[in-house]
PyMOL commands that place a pseudoatom at each C-alpha (Angstrom):
pseudoatom trace, name=CA, resn=MET, resi=1, chain=A, elem=C, hetatm=0, pos=[192.115, -53.125, 130.264]
pseudoatom trace, name=CA, resn=VAL, resi=2, chain=A, elem=C, hetatm=0, pos=[189.747, -50.194, 130.732]
pseudoatom trace, name=CA, resn=ILE, resi=3, chain=A, elem=C, hetatm=0, pos=[189.132, -48.078, 127.612]
pseudoatom trace, name=CA, resn=LYS, resi=4, chain=A, elem=C, hetatm=0, pos=[186.908, -45.028, 127.475]
pseudoatom trace, name=CA, resn=ARG, resi=5, chain=A, elem=C, hetatm=0, pos=[186.500, -41.677, 125.795]
pseudoatom trace, name=CA, resn=LEU, resi=6, chain=A, elem=C, hetatm=0, pos=[188.241, -39.031, 127.890]
pseudoatom trace, name=CA, resn=LYS, resi=7, chain=A, elem=C, hetatm=0, pos=[186.979, -35.982, 125.994]
pseudoatom trace, name=CA, resn=GLY, resi=8, chain=A, elem=C, hetatm=0, pos=[186.504, -35.017, 122.362]
pseudoatom trace, name=CA, resn=THR, resi=9, chain=A, elem=C, hetatm=0, pos=[188.857, -37.052, 120.178]
pseudoatom trace, name=CA, resn=ALA, resi=10, chain=A, elem=C, hetatm=0, pos=[190.853, -38.382, 123.145]
pseudoatom trace, name=CA, resn=TRP, resi=11, chain=A, elem=C, hetatm=0, pos=[190.677, -41.991, 124.361]
pseudoatom trace, name=CA, resn=ILE, resi=12, chain=A, elem=C, hetatm=0, pos=[192.258, -43.312, 127.561]
pseudoatom trace, name=CA, resn=ALA, resi=13, chain=A, elem=C, hetatm=0, pos=[193.383, -46.921, 128.047]
pseudoatom trace, name=CA, resn=TYR, resi=14, chain=A, elem=C, hetatm=0, pos=[194.694, -48.126, 131.407]
pseudoatom trace, name=CA, resn=GLU, resi=15, chain=A, elem=C, hetatm=0, pos=[195.344, -51.179, 133.553]
pseudoatom trace, name=CA, resn=ASP, resi=16, chain=A, elem=C, hetatm=0, pos=[197.116, -51.830, 136.876]
pseudoatom trace, name=CA, resn=GLY, resi=17, chain=A, elem=C, hetatm=0, pos=[197.784, -48.145, 137.479]
pseudoatom trace, name=CA, resn=ARG, resi=18, chain=A, elem=C, hetatm=0, pos=[199.443, -47.486, 134.099]
pseudoatom trace, name=CA, resn=GLY, resi=19, chain=A, elem=C, hetatm=0, pos=[197.851, -45.870, 131.088]
pseudoatom trace, name=CA, resn=VAL, resi=20, chain=A, elem=C, hetatm=0, pos=[198.141, -44.245, 127.700]
pseudoatom trace, name=CA, resn=LEU, resi=21, chain=A, elem=C, hetatm=0, pos=[196.251, -41.342, 126.199]
pseudoatom trace, name=CA, resn=ILE, resi=22, chain=A, elem=C, hetatm=0, pos=[195.398, -41.599, 122.521]
pseudoatom trace, name=CA, resn=ASP, resi=23, chain=A, elem=C, hetatm=0, pos=[195.150, -38.085, 121.064]
pseudoatom trace, name=CA, resn=ALA, resi=24, chain=A, elem=C, hetatm=0, pos=[194.475, -34.998, 123.148]
pseudoatom trace, name=CA, resn=GLY, resi=25, chain=A, elem=C, hetatm=0, pos=[191.414, -33.175, 121.894]
pseudoatom trace, name=CA, resn=LEU, resi=26, chain=A, elem=C, hetatm=0, pos=[191.145, -29.401, 121.712]
pseudoatom trace, name=CA, resn=LYS, resi=27, chain=A, elem=C, hetatm=0, pos=[193.201, -26.872, 123.648]
pseudoatom trace, name=CA, resn=ALA, resi=28, chain=A, elem=C, hetatm=0, pos=[190.018, -25.628, 125.333]
pseudoatom trace, name=CA, resn=GLN, resi=29, chain=A, elem=C, hetatm=0, pos=[189.501, -29.128, 126.755]
pseudoatom trace, name=CA, resn=SER, resi=30, chain=A, elem=C, hetatm=0, pos=[192.933, -29.383, 128.411]
pseudoatom trace, name=CA, resn=LYS, resi=31, chain=A, elem=C, hetatm=0, pos=[191.881, -28.397, 131.960]
pseudoatom trace, name=CA, resn=LEU, resi=32, chain=A, elem=C, hetatm=0, pos=[188.929, -30.795, 131.949]
pseudoatom trace, name=CA, resn=MET, resi=33, chain=A, elem=C, hetatm=0, pos=[191.087, -33.647, 130.627]
pseudoatom trace, name=CA, resn=LYS, resi=34, chain=A, elem=C, hetatm=0, pos=[193.753, -33.015, 133.262]
pseudoatom trace, name=CA, resn=ARG, resi=35, chain=A, elem=C, hetatm=0, pos=[191.098, -33.095, 136.005]
pseudoatom trace, name=CA, resn=LYS, resi=36, chain=A, elem=C, hetatm=0, pos=[189.770, -36.393, 134.666]
pseudoatom trace, name=CA, resn=LEU, resi=37, chain=A, elem=C, hetatm=0, pos=[193.278, -37.838, 134.535]
pseudoatom trace, name=CA, resn=ASP, resi=38, chain=A, elem=C, hetatm=0, pos=[193.921, -36.711, 138.119]
pseudoatom trace, name=CA, resn=LYS, resi=39, chain=A, elem=C, hetatm=0, pos=[190.770, -38.527, 139.263]
pseudoatom trace, name=CA, resn=LEU, resi=40, chain=A, elem=C, hetatm=0, pos=[191.910, -41.727, 137.537]
pseudoatom trace, name=CA, resn=ASP, resi=41, chain=A, elem=C, hetatm=0, pos=[195.204, -41.504, 139.473]
pseudoatom trace, name=CA, resn=ILE, resi=42, chain=A, elem=C, hetatm=0, pos=[197.226, -43.456, 136.910]
pseudoatom trace, name=CA, resn=ASP, resi=43, chain=A, elem=C, hetatm=0, pos=[200.799, -43.270, 135.713]
pseudoatom trace, name=CA, resn=LEU, resi=44, chain=A, elem=C, hetatm=0, pos=[200.327, -41.889, 132.194]
pseudoatom trace, name=CA, resn=GLN, resi=45, chain=A, elem=C, hetatm=0, pos=[203.233, -43.310, 130.220]
pseudoatom trace, name=CA, resn=TYR, resi=46, chain=A, elem=C, hetatm=0, pos=[202.480, -42.274, 126.640]
pseudoatom trace, name=CA, resn=ILE, resi=47, chain=A, elem=C, hetatm=0, pos=[200.449, -39.769, 124.668]
pseudoatom trace, name=CA, resn=LEU, resi=48, chain=A, elem=C, hetatm=0, pos=[199.933, -41.583, 121.374]
pseudoatom trace, name=CA, resn=MET, resi=49, chain=A, elem=C, hetatm=0, pos=[199.215, -39.180, 118.522]
pseudoatom trace, name=CA, resn=THR, resi=50, chain=A, elem=C, hetatm=0, pos=[197.298, -40.720, 115.640]
pseudoatom trace, name=CA, resn=HIS, resi=51, chain=A, elem=C, hetatm=0, pos=[198.025, -37.507, 113.693]
pseudoatom trace, name=CA, resn=THR, resi=52, chain=A, elem=C, hetatm=0, pos=[198.571, -33.810, 114.374]
pseudoatom trace, name=CA, resn=HIS, resi=53, chain=A, elem=C, hetatm=0, pos=[195.424, -31.914, 113.361]
pseudoatom trace, name=CA, resn=TYR, resi=54, chain=A, elem=C, hetatm=0, pos=[194.370, -29.251, 115.859]
pseudoatom trace, name=CA, resn=ASP, resi=55, chain=A, elem=C, hetatm=0, pos=[191.395, -31.198, 117.244]
pseudoatom trace, name=CA, resn=HIS, resi=56, chain=A, elem=C, hetatm=0, pos=[193.669, -34.104, 118.226]
pseudoatom trace, name=CA, resn=THR, resi=57, chain=A, elem=C, hetatm=0, pos=[196.690, -32.162, 119.537]
pseudoatom trace, name=CA, resn=GLY, resi=58, chain=A, elem=C, hetatm=0, pos=[195.136, -29.228, 121.406]
pseudoatom trace, name=CA, resn=ALA, resi=59, chain=A, elem=C, hetatm=0, pos=[196.018, -30.390, 124.928]
pseudoatom trace, name=CA, resn=THR, resi=60, chain=A, elem=C, hetatm=0, pos=[199.078, -32.511, 124.109]
pseudoatom trace, name=CA, resn=GLU, resi=61, chain=A, elem=C, hetatm=0, pos=[201.714, -30.148, 125.490]
pseudoatom trace, name=CA, resn=GLN, resi=62, chain=A, elem=C, hetatm=0, pos=[199.698, -29.246, 128.570]
pseudoatom trace, name=CA, resn=ILE, resi=63, chain=A, elem=C, hetatm=0, pos=[199.179, -32.909, 129.479]
pseudoatom trace, name=CA, resn=ARG, resi=64, chain=A, elem=C, hetatm=0, pos=[202.775, -33.825, 128.637]
pseudoatom trace, name=CA, resn=ALA, resi=65, chain=A, elem=C, hetatm=0, pos=[204.053, -31.070, 130.928]
pseudoatom trace, name=CA, resn=ALA, resi=66, chain=A, elem=C, hetatm=0, pos=[201.693, -32.082, 133.747]
pseudoatom trace, name=CA, resn=THR, resi=67, chain=A, elem=C, hetatm=0, pos=[202.309, -35.850, 133.605]
pseudoatom trace, name=CA, resn=GLY, resi=68, chain=A, elem=C, hetatm=0, pos=[205.760, -36.365, 132.078]
pseudoatom trace, name=CA, resn=ALA, resi=69, chain=A, elem=C, hetatm=0, pos=[204.267, -38.804, 129.564]
pseudoatom trace, name=CA, resn=LYS, resi=70, chain=A, elem=C, hetatm=0, pos=[206.248, -39.490, 126.394]
pseudoatom trace, name=CA, resn=VAL, resi=71, chain=A, elem=C, hetatm=0, pos=[204.680, -38.181, 123.198]
pseudoatom trace, name=CA, resn=VAL, resi=72, chain=A, elem=C, hetatm=0, pos=[204.594, -40.590, 120.246]
pseudoatom trace, name=CA, resn=VAL, resi=73, chain=A, elem=C, hetatm=0, pos=[203.928, -39.382, 116.690]
pseudoatom trace, name=CA, resn=GLY, resi=74, chain=A, elem=C, hetatm=0, pos=[204.359, -40.425, 113.076]
pseudoatom trace, name=CA, resn=ALA, resi=75, chain=A, elem=C, hetatm=0, pos=[207.783, -39.264, 111.929]
pseudoatom trace, name=CA, resn=ALA, resi=76, chain=A, elem=C, hetatm=0, pos=[206.341, -37.396, 108.932]
pseudoatom trace, name=CA, resn=GLU, resi=77, chain=A, elem=C, hetatm=0, pos=[204.389, -35.086, 111.274]
pseudoatom trace, name=CA, resn=ALA, resi=78, chain=A, elem=C, hetatm=0, pos=[206.972, -34.588, 114.027]
pseudoatom trace, name=CA, resn=GLU, resi=79, chain=A, elem=C, hetatm=0, pos=[207.928, -31.110, 112.833]
pseudoatom trace, name=CA, resn=CYS, resi=80, chain=A, elem=C, hetatm=0, pos=[204.250, -30.113, 112.742]
pseudoatom trace, name=CA, resn=LEU, resi=81, chain=A, elem=C, hetatm=0, pos=[203.943, -31.123, 116.386]
pseudoatom trace, name=CA, resn=LYS, resi=82, chain=A, elem=C, hetatm=0, pos=[207.046, -29.189, 117.386]
pseudoatom trace, name=CA, resn=CYS, resi=83, chain=A, elem=C, hetatm=0, pos=[206.027, -25.987, 115.595]
pseudoatom trace, name=CA, resn=GLY, resi=84, chain=A, elem=C, hetatm=0, pos=[202.325, -26.243, 116.505]
pseudoatom trace, name=CA, resn=HIS, resi=85, chain=A, elem=C, hetatm=0, pos=[200.906, -26.049, 113.006]
pseudoatom trace, name=CA, resn=THR, resi=86, chain=A, elem=C, hetatm=0, pos=[199.276, -28.577, 110.677]
pseudoatom trace, name=CA, resn=ASP, resi=87, chain=A, elem=C, hetatm=0, pos=[197.334, -27.617, 107.557]
pseudoatom trace, name=CA, resn=VAL, resi=88, chain=A, elem=C, hetatm=0, pos=[193.652, -28.477, 107.277]
pseudoatom trace, name=CA, resn=PRO, resi=89, chain=A, elem=C, hetatm=0, pos=[193.305, -31.712, 105.262]
pseudoatom trace, name=CA, resn=ARG, resi=90, chain=A, elem=C, hetatm=0, pos=[191.447, -31.982, 101.960]
pseudoatom trace, name=CA, resn=GLY, resi=91, chain=A, elem=C, hetatm=0, pos=[187.754, -32.803, 102.023]
pseudoatom trace, name=CA, resn=THR, resi=92, chain=A, elem=C, hetatm=0, pos=[186.712, -36.076, 100.411]
pseudoatom trace, name=CA, resn=ASN, resi=93, chain=A, elem=C, hetatm=0, pos=[183.745, -34.518, 98.627]
pseudoatom trace, name=CA, resn=ALA, resi=94, chain=A, elem=C, hetatm=0, pos=[182.759, -31.050, 97.425]
pseudoatom trace, name=CA, resn=PHE, resi=95, chain=A, elem=C, hetatm=0, pos=[181.000, -30.055, 100.657]
pseudoatom trace, name=CA, resn=TRP, resi=96, chain=A, elem=C, hetatm=0, pos=[183.874, -31.009, 102.949]
pseudoatom trace, name=CA, resn=ARG, resi=97, chain=A, elem=C, hetatm=0, pos=[186.416, -29.430, 100.580]
pseudoatom trace, name=CA, resn=MET, resi=98, chain=A, elem=C, hetatm=0, pos=[184.463, -26.185, 100.905]
pseudoatom trace, name=CA, resn=ILE, resi=99, chain=A, elem=C, hetatm=0, pos=[184.480, -26.499, 104.716]
pseudoatom trace, name=CA, resn=GLY, resi=100, chain=A, elem=C, hetatm=0, pos=[188.213, -27.246, 104.781]
pseudoatom trace, name=CA, resn=ASN, resi=101, chain=A, elem=C, hetatm=0, pos=[189.039, -24.354, 102.485]
pseudoatom trace, name=CA, resn=ALA, resi=102, chain=A, elem=C, hetatm=0, pos=[186.928, -22.023, 104.627]
pseudoatom trace, name=CA, resn=GLY, resi=103, chain=A, elem=C, hetatm=0, pos=[188.786, -23.093, 107.753]
pseudoatom trace, name=CA, resn=HIS, resi=104, chain=A, elem=C, hetatm=0, pos=[192.121, -22.483, 106.065]
pseudoatom trace, name=CA, resn=ASP, resi=105, chain=A, elem=C, hetatm=0, pos=[191.146, -19.124, 104.567]
pseudoatom trace, name=CA, resn=VAL, resi=106, chain=A, elem=C, hetatm=0, pos=[188.966, -17.644, 107.302]
pseudoatom trace, name=CA, resn=ASP, resi=107, chain=A, elem=C, hetatm=0, pos=[190.287, -18.881, 110.653]
pseudoatom trace, name=CA, resn=PRO, resi=108, chain=A, elem=C, hetatm=0, pos=[193.664, -20.643, 110.316]
pseudoatom trace, name=CA, resn=LYS, resi=109, chain=A, elem=C, hetatm=0, pos=[194.756, -19.402, 113.763]
pseudoatom trace, name=CA, resn=HIS, resi=110, chain=A, elem=C, hetatm=0, pos=[192.233, -21.703, 115.457]
pseudoatom trace, name=CA, resn=ILE, resi=111, chain=A, elem=C, hetatm=0, pos=[191.835, -24.415, 112.817]
pseudoatom trace, name=CA, resn=GLU, resi=112, chain=A, elem=C, hetatm=0, pos=[195.500, -25.076, 112.002]
pseudoatom trace, name=CA, resn=HIS, resi=113, chain=A, elem=C, hetatm=0, pos=[197.474, -23.950, 115.071]
pseudoatom trace, name=CA, resn=TYR, resi=114, chain=A, elem=C, hetatm=0, pos=[197.955, -25.428, 118.544]
pseudoatom trace, name=CA, resn=THR, resi=115, chain=A, elem=C, hetatm=0, pos=[200.507, -25.279, 121.380]
pseudoatom trace, name=CA, resn=PRO, resi=116, chain=A, elem=C, hetatm=0, pos=[203.876, -26.627, 120.156]
pseudoatom trace, name=CA, resn=VAL, resi=117, chain=A, elem=C, hetatm=0, pos=[205.141, -29.726, 121.944]
pseudoatom trace, name=CA, resn=LYS, resi=118, chain=A, elem=C, hetatm=0, pos=[208.446, -29.227, 123.720]
pseudoatom trace, name=CA, resn=GLY, resi=119, chain=A, elem=C, hetatm=0, pos=[211.157, -31.807, 124.277]
pseudoatom trace, name=CA, resn=ASP, resi=120, chain=A, elem=C, hetatm=0, pos=[211.882, -35.019, 122.429]
pseudoatom trace, name=CA, resn=VAL, resi=121, chain=A, elem=C, hetatm=0, pos=[209.169, -37.180, 120.924]
pseudoatom trace, name=CA, resn=VAL, resi=122, chain=A, elem=C, hetatm=0, pos=[209.135, -40.867, 119.986]
pseudoatom trace, name=CA, resn=LEU, resi=123, chain=A, elem=C, hetatm=0, pos=[208.988, -41.136, 116.198]
pseudoatom trace, name=CA, resn=ILE, resi=124, chain=A, elem=C, hetatm=0, pos=[207.062, -43.838, 114.342]
pseudoatom trace, name=CA, resn=GLU, resi=125, chain=A, elem=C, hetatm=0, pos=[208.586, -44.566, 110.921]
pseudoatom trace, name=CA, resn=ALA, resi=126, chain=A, elem=C, hetatm=0, pos=[207.572, -48.234, 110.532]
pseudoatom trace, name=CA, resn=HIS, resi=127, chain=A, elem=C, hetatm=0, pos=[205.761, -50.936, 112.507]
pseudoatom trace, name=CA, resn=THR, resi=128, chain=A, elem=C, hetatm=0, pos=[207.022, -50.434, 116.056]
pseudoatom trace, name=CA, resn=SER, resi=129, chain=A, elem=C, hetatm=0, pos=[206.259, -51.973, 119.444]
pseudoatom trace, name=CA, resn=LEU, resi=130, chain=A, elem=C, hetatm=0, pos=[206.044, -50.027, 122.705]
pseudoatom trace, name=CA, resn=GLU, resi=131, chain=A, elem=C, hetatm=0, pos=[205.484, -51.456, 126.166]
pseudoatom trace, name=CA, resn=ILE, resi=132, chain=A, elem=C, hetatm=0, pos=[203.043, -50.473, 128.882]
pseudoatom trace, name=CA, resn=GLY, resi=133, chain=A, elem=C, hetatm=0, pos=[203.342, -52.854, 131.802]
pseudoatom trace, name=CA, resn=SER, resi=134, chain=A, elem=C, hetatm=0, pos=[202.678, -56.353, 130.478]
pseudoatom trace, name=CA, resn=GLU, resi=135, chain=A, elem=C, hetatm=0, pos=[200.915, -55.015, 127.366]
pseudoatom trace, name=CA, resn=LEU, resi=136, chain=A, elem=C, hetatm=0, pos=[202.496, -54.335, 123.985]
pseudoatom trace, name=CA, resn=ILE, resi=137, chain=A, elem=C, hetatm=0, pos=[201.406, -51.381, 121.873]
pseudoatom trace, name=CA, resn=GLU, resi=138, chain=A, elem=C, hetatm=0, pos=[201.839, -51.953, 118.152]
pseudoatom trace, name=CA, resn=ALA, resi=139, chain=A, elem=C, hetatm=0, pos=[202.217, -48.721, 116.174]
pseudoatom trace, name=CA, resn=ILE, resi=140, chain=A, elem=C, hetatm=0, pos=[201.051, -49.172, 112.572]
pseudoatom trace, name=CA, resn=PRO, resi=141, chain=A, elem=C, hetatm=0, pos=[201.649, -46.438, 109.975]
pseudoatom trace, name=CA, resn=LEU, resi=142, chain=A, elem=C, hetatm=0, pos=[198.378, -45.836, 108.105]
pseudoatom trace, name=CA, resn=GLY, resi=143, chain=A, elem=C, hetatm=0, pos=[198.684, -42.570, 106.175]
pseudoatom trace, name=CA, resn=ALA, resi=144, chain=A, elem=C, hetatm=0, pos=[195.581, -41.735, 104.068]
pseudoatom trace, name=CA, resn=HIS, resi=145, chain=A, elem=C, hetatm=0, pos=[193.992, -39.133, 106.344]
pseudoatom trace, name=CA, resn=SER, resi=146, chain=A, elem=C, hetatm=0, pos=[197.341, -37.371, 106.781]
pseudoatom trace, name=CA, resn=VAL, resi=147, chain=A, elem=C, hetatm=0, pos=[200.910, -38.096, 105.753]
pseudoatom trace, name=CA, resn=GLY, resi=148, chain=A, elem=C, hetatm=0, pos=[201.879, -39.358, 109.207]
pseudoatom trace, name=CA, resn=SER, resi=149, chain=A, elem=C, hetatm=0, pos=[198.658, -40.978, 110.454]
pseudoatom trace, name=CA, resn=VAL, resi=150, chain=A, elem=C, hetatm=0, pos=[199.349, -43.925, 112.776]
pseudoatom trace, name=CA, resn=GLY, resi=151, chain=A, elem=C, hetatm=0, pos=[197.117, -46.611, 114.274]
pseudoatom trace, name=CA, resn=TYR, resi=152, chain=A, elem=C, hetatm=0, pos=[197.884, -48.077, 117.709]
pseudoatom trace, name=CA, resn=ARG, resi=153, chain=A, elem=C, hetatm=0, pos=[196.851, -51.633, 118.518]
pseudoatom trace, name=CA, resn=ILE, resi=154, chain=A, elem=C, hetatm=0, pos=[196.643, -52.798, 122.127]
pseudoatom trace, name=CA, resn=ASP, resi=155, chain=A, elem=C, hetatm=0, pos=[195.587, -56.442, 122.244]
pseudoatom trace, name=CA, resn=GLU, resi=156, chain=A, elem=C, hetatm=0, pos=[192.239, -56.605, 120.401]
pseudoatom trace, name=CA, resn=HIS, resi=157, chain=A, elem=C, hetatm=0, pos=[191.748, -52.832, 120.307]
pseudoatom trace, name=CA, resn=ILE, resi=158, chain=A, elem=C, hetatm=0, pos=[193.043, -50.435, 117.639]
pseudoatom trace, name=CA, resn=PHE, resi=159, chain=A, elem=C, hetatm=0, pos=[192.919, -46.633, 117.761]
pseudoatom trace, name=CA, resn=VAL, resi=160, chain=A, elem=C, hetatm=0, pos=[192.881, -45.105, 114.290]
pseudoatom trace, name=CA, resn=GLY, resi=161, chain=A, elem=C, hetatm=0, pos=[192.297, -41.353, 114.534]
pseudoatom trace, name=CA, resn=ASP, resi=162, chain=A, elem=C, hetatm=0, pos=[190.427, -40.067, 111.467]
pseudoatom trace, name=CA, resn=VAL, resi=163, chain=A, elem=C, hetatm=0, pos=[191.259, -42.857, 109.016]
pseudoatom trace, name=CA, resn=VAL, resi=164, chain=A, elem=C, hetatm=0, pos=[187.862, -44.287, 110.009]
pseudoatom trace, name=CA, resn=PHE, resi=165, chain=A, elem=C, hetatm=0, pos=[184.772, -42.441, 111.259]
pseudoatom trace, name=CA, resn=GLY, resi=166, chain=A, elem=C, hetatm=0, pos=[182.122, -43.858, 113.574]
pseudoatom trace, name=CA, resn=ILE, resi=167, chain=A, elem=C, hetatm=0, pos=[179.368, -41.271, 113.224]
pseudoatom trace, name=CA, resn=ALA, resi=168, chain=A, elem=C, hetatm=0, pos=[175.988, -42.949, 112.647]
pseudoatom trace, name=CA, resn=HIS, resi=169, chain=A, elem=C, hetatm=0, pos=[176.540, -45.145, 109.553]
pseudoatom trace, name=CA, resn=VAL, resi=170, chain=A, elem=C, hetatm=0, pos=[179.460, -43.048, 108.256]
pseudoatom trace, name=CA, resn=VAL, resi=171, chain=A, elem=C, hetatm=0, pos=[182.860, -44.752, 108.290]
pseudoatom trace, name=CA, resn=TYR, resi=172, chain=A, elem=C, hetatm=0, pos=[184.437, -43.025, 105.284]
pseudoatom trace, name=CA, resn=PRO, resi=173, chain=A, elem=C, hetatm=0, pos=[186.472, -40.016, 106.501]
pseudoatom trace, name=CA, resn=TRP, resi=174, chain=A, elem=C, hetatm=0, pos=[185.209, -36.549, 105.632]
pseudoatom trace, name=CA, resn=PHE, resi=175, chain=A, elem=C, hetatm=0, pos=[188.788, -35.353, 105.172]
pseudoatom trace, name=CA, resn=ALA, resi=176, chain=A, elem=C, hetatm=0, pos=[191.868, -37.076, 103.762]
pseudoatom trace, name=CA, resn=ASP, resi=177, chain=A, elem=C, hetatm=0, pos=[195.021, -35.672, 102.195]
pseudoatom trace, name=CA, resn=PHE, resi=178, chain=A, elem=C, hetatm=0, pos=[195.661, -39.009, 100.474]
pseudoatom trace, name=CA, resn=GLU, resi=179, chain=A, elem=C, hetatm=0, pos=[192.203, -40.310, 99.694]
pseudoatom trace, name=CA, resn=GLU, resi=180, chain=A, elem=C, hetatm=0, pos=[193.609, -42.834, 97.231]
pseudoatom trace, name=CA, resn=ASP, resi=181, chain=A, elem=C, hetatm=0, pos=[195.287, -44.615, 100.172]
pseudoatom trace, name=CA, resn=ILE, resi=182, chain=A, elem=C, hetatm=0, pos=[192.163, -45.134, 102.293]
pseudoatom trace, name=CA, resn=GLU, resi=183, chain=A, elem=C, hetatm=0, pos=[191.491, -48.642, 100.989]
pseudoatom trace, name=CA, resn=ALA, resi=184, chain=A, elem=C, hetatm=0, pos=[195.034, -49.750, 101.871]
pseudoatom trace, name=CA, resn=ALA, resi=185, chain=A, elem=C, hetatm=0, pos=[194.816, -48.108, 105.309]
pseudoatom trace, name=CA, resn=TRP, resi=186, chain=A, elem=C, hetatm=0, pos=[191.531, -49.903, 106.009]
pseudoatom trace, name=CA, resn=GLY, resi=187, chain=A, elem=C, hetatm=0, pos=[193.176, -53.130, 104.898]
pseudoatom trace, name=CA, resn=ALA, resi=188, chain=A, elem=C, hetatm=0, pos=[196.004, -52.606, 107.398]
pseudoatom trace, name=CA, resn=ILE, resi=189, chain=A, elem=C, hetatm=0, pos=[193.454, -52.073, 110.172]
pseudoatom trace, name=CA, resn=ILE, resi=190, chain=A, elem=C, hetatm=0, pos=[191.465, -55.169, 109.183]
pseudoatom trace, name=CA, resn=GLU, resi=191, chain=A, elem=C, hetatm=0, pos=[194.604, -57.314, 109.058]
pseudoatom trace, name=CA, resn=SER, resi=192, chain=A, elem=C, hetatm=0, pos=[196.064, -55.905, 112.298]
pseudoatom trace, name=CA, resn=GLY, resi=193, chain=A, elem=C, hetatm=0, pos=[194.640, -58.673, 114.492]
pseudoatom trace, name=CA, resn=ALA, resi=194, chain=A, elem=C, hetatm=0, pos=[192.356, -56.278, 116.378]
pseudoatom trace, name=CA, resn=LYS, resi=195, chain=A, elem=C, hetatm=0, pos=[188.625, -56.858, 116.870]
pseudoatom trace, name=CA, resn=TYR, resi=196, chain=A, elem=C, hetatm=0, pos=[187.521, -53.354, 117.820]
pseudoatom trace, name=CA, resn=ILE, resi=197, chain=A, elem=C, hetatm=0, pos=[188.200, -49.958, 116.236]
pseudoatom trace, name=CA, resn=TYR, resi=198, chain=A, elem=C, hetatm=0, pos=[188.255, -46.668, 118.143]
pseudoatom trace, name=CA, resn=PRO, resi=199, chain=A, elem=C, hetatm=0, pos=[187.904, -43.689, 115.780]
pseudoatom trace, name=CA, resn=GLY, resi=200, chain=A, elem=C, hetatm=0, pos=[188.731, -40.109, 116.705]
pseudoatom trace, name=CA, resn=HIS, resi=201, chain=A, elem=C, hetatm=0, pos=[185.140, -39.157, 115.932]
pseudoatom trace, name=CA, resn=GLY, resi=202, chain=A, elem=C, hetatm=0, pos=[182.159, -41.316, 116.807]
pseudoatom trace, name=CA, resn=ARG, resi=203, chain=A, elem=C, hetatm=0, pos=[181.504, -44.689, 118.347]
pseudoatom trace, name=CA, resn=ARG, resi=204, chain=A, elem=C, hetatm=0, pos=[183.559, -47.866, 118.635]
pseudoatom trace, name=CA, resn=LEU, resi=205, chain=A, elem=C, hetatm=0, pos=[183.220, -50.178, 115.622]
pseudoatom trace, name=CA, resn=SER, resi=206, chain=A, elem=C, hetatm=0, pos=[184.018, -53.808, 115.021]
pseudoatom trace, name=CA, resn=VAL, resi=207, chain=A, elem=C, hetatm=0, pos=[186.692, -54.754, 112.521]
pseudoatom trace, name=CA, resn=GLU, resi=208, chain=A, elem=C, hetatm=0, pos=[184.145, -56.971, 110.797]
pseudoatom trace, name=CA, resn=TYR, resi=209, chain=A, elem=C, hetatm=0, pos=[181.870, -53.982, 110.291]
pseudoatom trace, name=CA, resn=LEU, resi=210, chain=A, elem=C, hetatm=0, pos=[184.722, -52.078, 108.628]
pseudoatom trace, name=CA, resn=ARG, resi=211, chain=A, elem=C, hetatm=0, pos=[185.472, -55.132, 106.487]
pseudoatom trace, name=CA, resn=ARG, resi=212, chain=A, elem=C, hetatm=0, pos=[181.876, -55.136, 105.212]
pseudoatom trace, name=CA, resn=LYS, resi=213, chain=A, elem=C, hetatm=0, pos=[181.965, -51.406, 104.531]
pseudoatom trace, name=CA, resn=ARG, resi=214, chain=A, elem=C, hetatm=0, pos=[185.265, -51.733, 102.684]
pseudoatom trace, name=CA, resn=ASP, resi=215, chain=A, elem=C, hetatm=0, pos=[183.948, -54.567, 100.529]
pseudoatom trace, name=CA, resn=GLU, resi=216, chain=A, elem=C, hetatm=0, pos=[180.738, -52.671, 99.763]
pseudoatom trace, name=CA, resn=ARG, resi=217, chain=A, elem=C, hetatm=0, pos=[182.630, -49.570, 98.700]
pseudoatom trace, name=CA, resn=TYR, resi=218, chain=A, elem=C, hetatm=0, pos=[185.631, -50.922, 96.850]
pseudoatom trace, name=CA, resn=LYS, resi=219, chain=A, elem=C, hetatm=0, pos=[184.401, -54.230, 95.447]
pseudoatom trace, name=CA, resn=SER, resi=220, chain=A, elem=C, hetatm=0, pos=[181.308, -52.542, 94.017]
pseudoatom trace, name=CA, resn=ASN, resi=221, chain=A, elem=C, hetatm=0, pos=[183.575, -49.937, 92.409]
pseudoatom trace, name=CA, resn=SER, resi=222, chain=A, elem=C, hetatm=0, pos=[185.732, -52.689, 90.932]
pseudoatom trace, name=CA, resn=LYS, resi=223, chain=A, elem=C, hetatm=0, pos=[182.669, -54.369, 89.422]
pseudoatom trace, name=CA, resn=LYS, resi=224, chain=A, elem=C, hetatm=0, pos=[181.563, -51.077, 87.845]
pseudoatom trace, name=CA, resn=GLU, resi=225, chain=A, elem=C, hetatm=0, pos=[185.023, -50.554, 86.354]
pseudoatom trace, name=CA, resn=SER, resi=226, chain=A, elem=C, hetatm=0, pos=[185.060, -54.107, 84.976]
pseudoatom trace, name=CA, resn=LYS, resi=227, chain=A, elem=C, hetatm=0, pos=[181.722, -53.557, 83.224]
pseudoatom trace, name=CA, resn=ASN, resi=228, chain=A, elem=C, hetatm=0, pos=[183.074, -50.411, 81.591]
pseudoatom trace, name=CA, resn=VAL, resi=229, chain=A, elem=C, hetatm=0, pos=[186.148, -52.129, 80.141]
for i in range(1, 229): cmd.bond("trace and resi %d" % i, "trace and resi %d" % (i + 1))
show_as sticks, trace
zoom trace
């Protein structure tokens, strides 16, 4: 299976003429992404939404309308997708909370709104399997970053949106509405059976690298708490 970054937050995975798009970048990137998809000349079967923030959903409706692909989304964010609005998530430290609040207060039209998706969507409420040719796609609810965040595993590859970052040495997300659930979401990714992680932002990571980062962060915190008891 061929996997590569299409543009922005969007990944494309395809084999034997069939493919899936994972997230759909910004609205301003829609024409470029459609041109790239046309050059690939594949049957795009699904647009898999890891979540519905504006930088992941911007071109979803345009690509859906052009290709006829089915849109898949976490059930808790389906209404967001249909109305074209998702609130900016909370920052995970003071700086990113300031940035998020500024986006919400100063420019919500561009930071929280996108083109609504028309027609029916496939809802993910629990672990679900989808098919693309001979491959199975396992949809795994993750939460943490947003209420309806979903990871999609295809063989040894898992696409996780913004539950994990891959920017330089940063894996901890800058934004998360449910920060207390990040450890559990990372655990679900680690135990998914995948070997490689594809974040919405940044480079591909190995699952073992995330395991080390999780242990460094959470086991060290547990030791500190134990000493204080």
